C-alpha positions in Angstrom: 0.9 16.6 -34.7 1.7 13.6 -32.6 5.1 13.3 -31.1 6.9 10.0 -30.9 8.7 8.5 -27.9 11.8 6.4 -28.6 13.1 4.0 -25.9 16.3 2.1 -26.2 16.5 -1.1 -24.1 19.8 -2.0 -22.4 21.9 -4.4 -24.6 21.8 -7.0 -21.8 18.0 -7.1 -22.0 16.9 -8.2 -25.5 13.4 -9.2 -26.6 9.9 -8.5 -25.4 9.7 -11.4 -22.9 12.8 -10.5 -21.1 11.9 -6.8 -21.1 8.6 -7.9 -19.4 9.7 -10.4 -16.9 13.0 -9.0 -15.7 11.7 -5.6 -14.6 8.9 -7.1 -12.7 11.1 -9.5 -10.7 14.6 -8.1 -10.6 15.0 -4.4 -11.5 15.2 -1.6 -8.9 11.9 0.3 -8.4 12.7 3.5 -6.4 15.5 6.0 -5.9 14.4 6.8 -2.4 13.0 4.6 0.3 10.3 2.0 -0.5 6.8 3.7 -0.5 4.9 3.7 2.8 1.1 3.5 2.3 -1.9 4.5 4.4 -5.0 2.5 3.6 -8.6 3.8 3.5 -11.6 1.6 2.9 -14.4 3.3 0.8 -18.0 2.1 0.7 -19.0 1.7 -3.0 -22.5 2.6 -4.2 -23.6 -1.1 -4.1 -22.5 -1.4 -0.5 -19.3 -3.3 -1.2 -15.9 -1.9 -0.3 -12.9 -0.6 -2.3 -9.5 -0.3 -0.6 -7.4 2.7 -1.5 -3.7 3.0 -0.6 -2.4 6.6 -0.2 1.3 7.5 -0.2 1.8 8.2 3.4 5.2 10.0 3.0 3.9 12.4 0.3 4.0 16.2 0.1 4.3 17.8 3.6 3.6 21.3 2.5 0.3 23.1 3.1 -2.2 23.6 0.3 -3.5 21.3 -2.4 -0.7 19.4 -4.3 -1.7 17.7 -7.5 -3.0 14.2 -7.0 -1.8 11.3 -9.2 -4.1 8.3 -9.2 -2.9 4.9 -10.5 -5.2 2.2 -11.7 -3.3 -1.1 -11.5 -3.3 -3.9 -14.0 -4.7 -7.5 -14.0 -4.1 -8.9 -10.5 -1.9 -6.0 -9.6 -1.8 -3.8 -6.4 -0.1 -0.9 -4.8 3.0 -3.2 -4.4 3.3 -4.0 -8.1 6.7 -2.8 -9.5 5.2 -0.1 -11.6 3.0 1.2 -8.7 6.0 1.6 -6.4 8.0 3.3 -9.2 5.1 5.8 -9.9 4.9 6.4 -6.1 8.6 7.2 -6.1 8.1 9.7 -9.0 5.1 11.3 -7.2 7.1 11.8 -4.0 10.0 13.3 -5.9 7.8 15.7 -7.8 5.6 16.9 -5.0 2.4 15.0 -6.0 0.0 13.2 -3.7 -0.5 9.7 -4.8 -3.1 7.0 -4.5 -3.8 3.5 -5.8 -7.4 2.4 -5.7 -7.6 -1.4 -5.8 -9.9 -3.2 -8.1 -12.2 -5.4 -6.1 -10.5 -8.5 -4.8 -7.0 -7.1 -5.4 -6.2 -5.5 -2.0 -5.6 -8.8 -0.2 -9.2 -9.3 0.9 -12.0 -10.7 -1.2 -14.8 -8.2 -1.8 -18.4 -9.1 -0.7 -20.6 -8.3 -3.7 -21.5 -10.8 -6.4 -19.0 -9.3 -8.8 -15.2 -8.7 -9.3 -13.6 -6.4 -11.8 -13.1 -6.3 -15.5 -11.2 -4.4 -18.3 -14.1 -2.2 -19.3 -15.5 -1.2 -15.9 -15.7 2.5 -16.6 -18.6 3.0 -14.2 -16.3 2.0 -11.3 -13.6 4.2 -12.7 -16.1 7.1 -12.8 -17.2 6.6 -9.2 -13.6 6.4 -8.0 -12.4 9.4 -9.9 -15.4 11.5 -8.6 -14.7 10.4 -5.1 -11.1 11.6 -5.5 -12.3 14.9 -7.1 -14.5 15.6 -4.0 -11.5 14.8 -1.8 -9.3 17.2 -3.7 -12.0 19.9 -3.4 -12.0 19.5 0.4 -8.2 19.9 0.4 -8.3 23.1 -1.7 -8.9 22.0 -5.2 -5.5 20.7 -6.4 -5.5 19.2 -10.0 -6.1 15.5 -10.5 -4.4 13.2 -13.1 -4.8 9.5 -13.6 -2.6 6.7 -15.0 -3.8 3.2 -15.9 -1.6 0.3 -16.3 -2.5 -2.5 -18.7 -6.1 -3.5 -17.8 -6.5 -0.3 -15.7 -5.4 1.8 -18.7 -8.0 0.3 -20.9 -10.7 0.9 -18.3 -9.5 4.5 -17.9 -9.5 5.3 -21.6 -12.8 3.6 -21.9 -14.1 6.0 -19.2 -12.6 9.0 -21.0 -14.2 8.0 -24.3 -17.6 7.5 -22.6 -17.4 10.8 -20.8 -16.3 12.9 -23.8 -16.2 16.6 -22.9 -17.3 15.9 -19.3 -14.0 14.1 -18.5 -12.2 17.4 -18.4 -14.4 18.4 -15.5 -12.9 15.6 -13.4 -9.3 15.2 -14.5 -6.6 17.3 -16.2 -5.1 14.4 -18.1 -5.0 10.6 -18.3 -2.4 8.1 -19.5 -2.7 4.4 -20.4 0.5 2.3 -20.2 0.8 -1.0 -22.1 -2.9 -1.3 -22.2 -4.6 -4.0 -24.5 -6.9 -1.4 -26.1 -8.2 -4.1 -28.5 -9.1 -6.8 -26.0 -10.0 -9.4 -28.6 -6.5 -9.2 -30.1 -4.8 -9.1 -26.7 -7.0 -11.9 -25.2 -6.2 -14.3 -28.0 -2.5 -13.4 -28.0 -2.0 -14.2 -24.4 -3.5 -17.6 -25.0 -0.9 -18.8 -27.4 2.5 -20.4 -27.1 4.9 -19.1 -24.5 2.3 -16.5 -23.4 -0.1 -19.4 -22.5 2.6 -21.4 -20.7 4.0 -18.6 -18.6 1.7 -15.5 -18.3 -1.6 -17.3 -18.5 -0.6 -19.8 -15.8 0.6 -16.9 -13.6 -2.7 -15.0 -13.9 -4.9 -18.1 -13.4 -2.9 -19.1 -10.4 -4.5 -16.3 -8.4 -7.7 -15.6 -10.5 -9.2 -19.1 -10.3 -9.0 -19.4 -6.4 -10.5 -16.0 -6.0 -13.3 -16.8 -8.4 -14.1 -20.1 -6.6 -14.1 -18.2 -3.3 -16.6 -15.8 -4.9 -18.8 -18.8 -5.7 -18.6 -19.9 -2.1 -19.9 -16.4 -1.1 -22.7 -16.6 -3.8 -23.4 -20.2 -4.7 -24.7 -20.6 -8.2 -23.3 -17.2 -9.4 -21.6 -19.0 -12.4 -20.8 -22.5 -13.6 -18.1 -23.7 -11.2 -17.2 -26.8 -13.2 -16.5 -24.7 -16.3 -14.4 -22.3 -14.2 -12.4 -25.2 -12.8 -11.7 -26.5 -16.3 -10.5 -23.2 -17.6 -6.9 -23.3 -18.9 -6.6 -19.9 -20.6 -8.1 -16.4 -20.1 -10.7 -16.9 -22.8 -12.1 -19.9 -21.0 -11.9 -18.0 -17.6 -13.6 -14.9 -19.0 -16.2 -17.1 -20.7 -17.0 -19.0 -17.5 -16.6 -16.2 -14.9 -15.9 -12.6 -15.9 -18.6 -12.4 -18.7 -21.6 -13.9 -16.9 -20.9 -12.3 -13.6 -20.6 -8.8 -15.2 -23.5 -9.0 -17.6 -21.8 -10.0 -20.9 -23.0 -12.9 -23.1 -19.6 -14.6 -23.4 -15.9 -13.8 -23.5 -16.0 -12.4 -27.1 -18.9 -10.1 -26.2 -17.0 -8.9 -23.1 -13.7 -8.3 -25.0 -15.5 -6.5 -27.8 -17.7 -4.3 -25.7 -15.0 -3.5 -23.1 -12.3 -2.5 -25.5 -11.3 1.2 -25.4 -9.9 1.3 -29.0 -13.3 2.0 -30.7 -13.9 4.9 -28.3 -10.5 6.7 -28.5 -11.8 9.2 -31.1 -14.4 10.5 -28.6 -11.8 11.4 -25.9 -11.7 15.2 -25.3 -9.2 15.4 -22.4 -5.4 15.2 -22.9 -4.7 11.5 -23.0 -1.5 9.5 -23.6 -1.5 5.9 -24.9 2.0 4.3 -24.5 2.5 0.8 -26.0 5.8 -1.0 -26.8 5.5 -2.7 -30.2 7.2 -5.8 -28.8 4.7 -6.2 -25.9 4.0 -9.9 -25.7 0.4 -9.2 -24.5 -0.5 -6.7 -27.1 0.1 -7.4 -30.9 1.6 -4.4 -32.6 -0.9 -4.7 -35.5 -3.7 -4.1 -33.0 -2.4 -0.8 -31.8 -4.4 2.4 -32.6 -3.2 4.7 -35.4 -3.3 8.5 -35.4 -6.4 8.3 -37.7 -8.3 6.3 -35.0 -7.9 8.7 -32.1 -9.2 12.1 -31.1 -7.1 15.3 -31.4 -6.3 15.2 -27.6 -4.8 11.6 -27.7 -1.1 11.1 -28.0 0.3 7.8 -29.2 3.8 6.7 -28.0 4.7 3.3 -29.6 8.4 2.6 -29.2 9.8 -0.5 -30.7 10.9 -2.0 -27.4 9.9 -2.0 -23.7 7.9 -5.2 -23.3 4.8 -5.2 -21.1 5.2 -2.5 -18.4 9.0 -2.9 -18.6 11.1 -0.1 -20.0 14.1 -0.9 -17.8 17.0 1.6 -17.9 20.5 1.5 -16.6 23.1 -1.2 -15.9 22.3 -4.5 -14.3 19.9 -5.0 -12.6 18.3 -2.0 -14.2 15.7 0.4 -13.0 12.0 0.8 -13.8 11.8 4.5 -12.8 12.4 5.4 -16.5 8.7 4.6 -17.1 7.2 7.1 -14.6 9.9 9.6 -15.5 8.7 9.7 -19.2 4.9 9.5 -18.4 5.3 12.0 -15.6 7.0 14.5 -18.0 4.0 14.3 -20.2 1.7 14.8 -17.3 3.6 17.8 -16.1 3.3 19.3 -19.6 -0.4 18.7 -19.5 -0.7 20.3 -16.1 1.2 23.3 -17.6 -1.8 23.9 -19.8 -0.5 22.2 -22.9 -2.8 19.8 -24.6 -0.1 18.3 -26.7 3.4 17.1 -25.9 5.9 18.8 -28.2 8.8 18.6 -25.8 12.4 18.7 -26.7 15.1 16.8 -24.7 15.6 19.7 -22.3 12.0 19.4 -21.2 12.3 15.7 -20.2 13.5 14.7 -16.7 17.3 14.8 -16.1 18.7 11.6 -17.6 19.5 8.8 -15.2 22.5 6.6 -15.7 21.9 4.4 -18.7 18.5 5.9 -19.4 17.8 6.6 -23.1 14.5 8.3 -23.6 14.2 10.9 -26.3 11.4 12.6 -28.1 11.3 12.9 -31.9 8.9 14.8 -34.0 7.5 13.1 -37.1 
């Protein structure tokens, strides 16, 4: 039986757009000091590089602590609000923590004639197996992974592709606010307020990086079409799709979506989506009939896109990793389903209103 998670937004933060924008810009992220990272550069199978930020002030005890890996969202990084909040949770709960950057998102343009995309499960597989080997060297501590937005779709796409084999690599995976139906999400972000605010924000960094990629590899794509792109559909049609082997944007969005593969997942998996997420239409969210027995769906009415602020002004975003982390801890305890009562959730913070209800 699926459990349901209910989140109550602060009264001073109404609506999906405010619940998306305010946490990213204004809410507090950590209870302790701001995370300090140590960067490693890994050489990918194609000779390119991937930059990985490890929490430098993580567990100091000997042995092999569990490792939490976070795959960031579109144009995110280890300094995104959610990444720092999860780092704070990991430090508080004795987890090692790492954020592998998708190519081009670590502050330096990668070298290969490619970038990153929402369905890049092959890259996810290589990264996770590299972490698995690293954990084995350190004594074999368990490994769990969280993906935010784009990173969550890619992570669940990997879990679906791997089937039973995923459990040989990770103990559990979680996707937060991920557009699991990329066609629905892609068209939604191209309309109205979404187009005027979020699309412009993303294209502000994506287009210059794509043009710099063309300078590295002249002729890689149609530069004039890229320059003319005014929404993510046009950008993906001109750049992401042709560079990564898709026919066009619709082909990319259709083939990269994790939703059709959720029934094949055989490792404990959580999909958390607010039903007022401006990026992800509620009607496009998966139902219990569309997922495998190991997949848990949390679809609270509020929270926005990677928001879920708790507490008084200016609010705090630690409520998100607190709730997802509680599910991960339950999974590491050998429980494939989350049937927790309130006493099994983290101690409530001031103004925090998470509760678990059973249908």
